[in-house]
N, C-alpha and C positions, 0 to 999 in steps of 0.2 A: 504494500500500499502506501509505504514511503517513498519508494521509487516512481510509483505513478505519480504521486503529486509531485515530485521533484520534475518530471517529465511535463506535466501538463502548466506549472510554473516558466518553465524553460520557454516554452515555445507559444504561450500566451495567445491562442488560436482562437480569433473570435468565432462566436456561433454563427454558421452558415458560411464561412469561409470554405474557399476552394483552391485549390492550386492553379495559377493562372499560368497561361504560356504569356514570357516576357515580350516575346514580339507581338502579340496579338493587341498590346496597349503602347508600347514604348517604341523608340526609336534608338539608334545607337548614338545617344547625345545626353549632356547632362542640362538639366534645368537648374541654375542657380537661383535660391530665394533668399534676397535680403529684406530681414524685417529690422523693424524697431521696437523693443519693448521698453514701454514706459509705466510710470507710476511711482508710487510709495508701498509703505506697507497696508496700507488700507484699501487702495484701489491701483489697479493693473491694464493696463490696455496694449495690443499688439496691433501694429501698423505696418503695412509693406512697404518697402522702399523701393526696390527694383528688381526685376526679372533679368537674367542672363543665359544665354546657349554656350555651352562647352562643347568641345567638337567630339568628344566621345564618351561613353558612360563606363566607369571604373568599377560601379558597384555590384551588388549581388543580382542575379536572373532568376532566383529563386525564393521560396520562403517569401514571397513578395507582401503578403497581407498580415506576416507574423511578426514579431518582436521578440528578440532574445531577453530583454529586460526594460521593464516599464518605463524605467527613467524618471526625470522631473518633469518631462514635456513630451509630446509624441506630436506628428505629422500624419495625417492621412489623406490619401489621395484617392480619390471616387471619380470613376467615368460618369461624366457630366448627364449622358444618355440614360445609362443603367442604373445609377446609382450605386454601381458594387464597388466596394474598396479594393483597388489595384496595387496599393503601395502602402506602407507603414515604415516608420523610422522614429527613434525614441534619442531624448538627448537631455541634458543638463545645460545652464546657464549660469554666468557672472552674476547677470541682473537677480537672478531666484536668490543668490548667496546672498548678493546685496540687502536685499529685502529685510533681512534679519539683523541689520545693522542698526545702530542707533540714528546716522544720518537719514536713513530712509525713513525714520519716525518723524522728520525735519522737513524733508525736502521731497521732490519729484526728480526723476532724472530718466534719461533715455540711453538702451545701451543698443550698439549692433550685434546681430546676429544671422549669420549665414548658413543654411542648408545646402544640400546637393540631392537630388533627386532626379530619377530617370526621365527624359524628355516625354511627352505624351503624344501619340498620334492623333489624338482628338481631344476637343475641349475635355478639361477635367476640374473637377472642386478641389481645393488644396484647403484642408483645415489644420490649423494649428492649436494646440491646447495647452494650458501651462496649469501644473498641480501645485497644491500647498504641500509642505511635509505632513499634512495629514491625509495625502491622498485625494484632497476636494478640487475640484475645478477650481481656480484664481480667476481665470478669462481665456477665453478662445477668440479667433478670429477664423472668417472663412472667404475664401475668394475664386475667382474663376482665371483658369489659366487658358488662352487659346493659343496655339502652336503657331498658329501662322501671324500672331500679333508683330507687326513691324517694329515695334517698340520694345521688343525683348533684344537685349543688347548681344550681340554675338564676341565672344571672347577667344582669346587663345589661339588665333589662326596666325598672329604673327607677332612680333616683339616678346618672344616668350624668354622668361628668365633660364640663365645658362642654368644646366643642371647636369650632374653624374650619377650613375646607378651605382650603389653600394654592393645591392644584391639582386640580381634579377633570374627569379625562377621559373618564368614564364608571362604569358601576355596579362594583361590588365582584368581579363575576362577569367581568368585561372587563379588568381591570386589576390592575395590582400595587399593593397598599394599604399603604402606608408611614405610620405614626404617629410623630410628632415630640412627644415628653413632657416636660414642666416639670419641673424637678429646682431646690429652692432658690429657686423664686421665691414670693412671699407672693402673698395676694389681691390686694395694691395692686400688684404687679409683673408682672401678666398683661399689659398693654399691651408692656410691654418683652420679654416672651417673645413674644409673636406676632410680632414685629419680628425677633428672634434667629431665630426659627424661618422666618420668609420669608428673612432671608440664608442661612440653612442651606439651603432648598430651591433659591435662585439658584446658589449653590455649585455643589451638586449637578449640576443640568442646564446648567451652562457647561461640563462634562466630559463627553467622548464617551466609550462610546455613549448615556450617559443623555441628551445634548442630542438626538439623533438620534431617539431612541425615547421622547420626553416624554409623547408622547400614551398611551403605555402605563402611566401612574402615576395613582395619587392619593396626595395628601399631606394629612394631617390634623393639625392642630396641636391638642395635648391640654393644656388649663390646669390639671393636676393641682397643687392647691394646697400649700404649705410651711408649716408653722409659722414657721421661723427663712428667713432669707434668707441664702443662701450654701450652702456642702456642708461636710461633715466633714471636718477635716485633722489625725489623731491624732497627727503629730508636732509639732504646736504646741498640743496637748491642747484642739483645738475640736473639739466634738460637736454636730453642729446637729440639729433635728428637721425633717425634711425628707419629701418625698414617696415617695421609693424609697429611703432612708437610704443615700444613696452616700458613699463616702471617698473619699480620697488613701491613699496606702502599701500599697497592695494588696501583699501578699505581702512587704512591707518597702520597696517601690520608691516612690521620692517622687511618681514621675509618673503612676504606675498608678492611675486613676480608675476604679473599678467599683462594683457593689451585687451581695452575695450576697442581697440579699431579694426575688428574680424574683418571687415570688407579690404582692409590692406594685405590681411594674408592670404585671402582667396586671389586677390588680384595680381599677385605675385607667382602664385600657383596656376592660374588659367594656362591652357594649353596643355600641361603635364597630367598624365593620370593621377588621381589621387582619392584617398579616402578618409585617411587618417592622416593628422598632423601631429610632427615633433618639431618645436621651435628652439634653437641653441643660442641662447644669449652669451655674446662674447664679453663675460665678467669672470670674476674670481670671488664676487661676493655670494654667500648662500643666499640661496631663495628658487623659488619658481610654483609652480601651479600646475593641477591637471585638471579637466571637464569633460565628462562624460560625453564622446562625440561631438567635442569642439575641438579641442589641442591640449598637448603636453608644453609646456614652457619650462625651461631649467636653465641654469648657468653654467656653462661648458669648462670653467678652469677652477672650479673649486675643487678641493681633495675629493670631497662628496659625489662630484659629479655620476661616476658611472652608477652607482646605486640609487640615487634621487631621480636620475631621468629612468630608470626603470618602475621606479615605484609611483611618478607622475603618469605613465604610460598606464600603468595599471588601472589607474582612474580615469584617463580617457578614452583609452581601448578596452579593457574589462570592465568598466563600470564599478571595480573595486571600491569601496569606503576605507577612509583612515581607520587602523586598527588601534592608534594610539589613544591615550586619553590624558584627562587632566585632575588630579590628586582632588578629592571634596569640590569637583565641578560636574554639575548635571546639565547640559546643554540641549535642554527638552525642546528649545526653538528649532534645532536642526532634527533630531528625533523623536517623536513624540513617544513616551514609553510605552502606551497603549496602542500604538501603530506599528504593525510590522515594516521593516523599511525594505525596500527593492530590491538594495545592494546584496549580492549573496553571501558576502564574508561579515557579517554582523547580523544580530538578531536582540528582538525585544523579549523573545520567548511566546509572543503574541500566536504565531504560527509558527513554530520552528519545526514541523514536519516538512516544510516548504523549502528549507536550508539547508543544512549537512546533518539532520539527525541519521539518515541512513549511513552515513560515515562513521559514526560511534561506534567503539568497540562495545561488545556486551558488558554490561554492568557499570559503564562507565558513568561517574559520579555527575550528577547536574543539580546546582553548576558544580565543575571542576576545580578542586584546591590548587591553586598555583603553586603548591608546594609538592604537588604530586605532578607535574607537566613531564617529567620523564617518563612516567607509565602511560601517560594520556598525550601522544603526538596530536589527536584530534581530540578535543574536548569542548566543554563549554565555560571558557573561562569569562568572569565579569571584567567589566572594563574596555571599553571601545568606541568607535565612533564620537569621541573627545568626551564621553561621559565615564568617571570612574564607576557609577551604581547604573543597575537596569539597562543595560545595553551588554551583549555578549560576544567575543570573539572566537572562534576555531580554534586557535592554535596560542600558545604561550607566547611565541614570537613569530615574525613573518616579515618579509619585503614590505608590506603595508604597514605594520608597526614601527621598525626602527631601520636607521642606514646600515648599521652593523649585521643584521641577521643576513646568511648570504644567500636566502631562497625565499619564495612563494611558498606558504602552509599549502598543505594537499586539499584544503579548500579551495584557495584561491586557483589554485594549478588547474583543479576540475572548472572551476568557473571560467576561466580564461580559454580552457580548451574547449568548451561548449560554444564560446564565442566564435574562436576560429572555425570550430567545424559549421556553424551557424551558416558564415559566409563562403567559406569553400567547404562543401560537403566532401 
């Protein structure tokens, strides 16, 4: 029964859905959709910014109406004539993180968000939905896409950013395509960037299950040039002119390195097949961030670069949660204790059967005492998702908990493997 529940959670198949033939509904092109998410902690809205067409589609051509993870937001594409769901994807966003900050109580802001969809053959309705931490709909927005619309901007047919493949296991239809993007590297520093991209690639594929499934990936390093070397550090009044305008001090947190200029990221990648994004920042200051199905951003010259880039990719690619926590702190704004999180590596035990219950050895104590962690490689250890109490993680230590631990725990490995197999059966 536990295995059946896990399978049902993983595929999240909507009632009445069926396996679509990709070629019946879509062209071999990408529809890039740019949105602006706006609002404050009380009221939110979504607005369409721009539509673009990219030369080819690098995403999946199967499981079209299924989701591997719920995410904090979802996009549903429906054929306009039949109302049939023909594609789904899920994501998280920096905007939703910002809503939990004190600033969001005082002011409203707008955040760029960009998503890649297969290009429809016929008019389609696109619906985008944002969910609260309680999994309730915060806001939604629908719009019609007409594939022959002359105002859909064709990108990527010229002026393609210089790039070099670090790993090429097949064409974009056979593999998961990951782009590594340069941030804060000048034209003269691109040899250094390619070296850093190679290190990131080597670090990623030193971890299971990426190591065993390396042949399912393409990795391309994209040499997006910056005017200035390095990245912005607002607390030191350092503002640099860089490719994607990244900066530390996101939400006034010293180490949180992000960019809100998401369109700049995708502009730099136009014309190159990509699905997932890693951004390397040319700095030795510790920091980074990873947002599910958005991007990983990390510093390339800190001593902890190699484990951090893998940790952040665990967020952006694998949809994994942070397993670390703060003593005497319960961040219920992020993970309400009466709601089961969608991330596969933490649990409030509200619906633990949908998580890693099937991986527990017989007679594993629940909760599992930390003092017995050597006896239980997979357990139910209290503390995770930033909270010391009420949220549980599957292992005493893991790549998603500390930089020093050398690997993903068994539960995270299974979660990542399922994602890979969802994209590339």
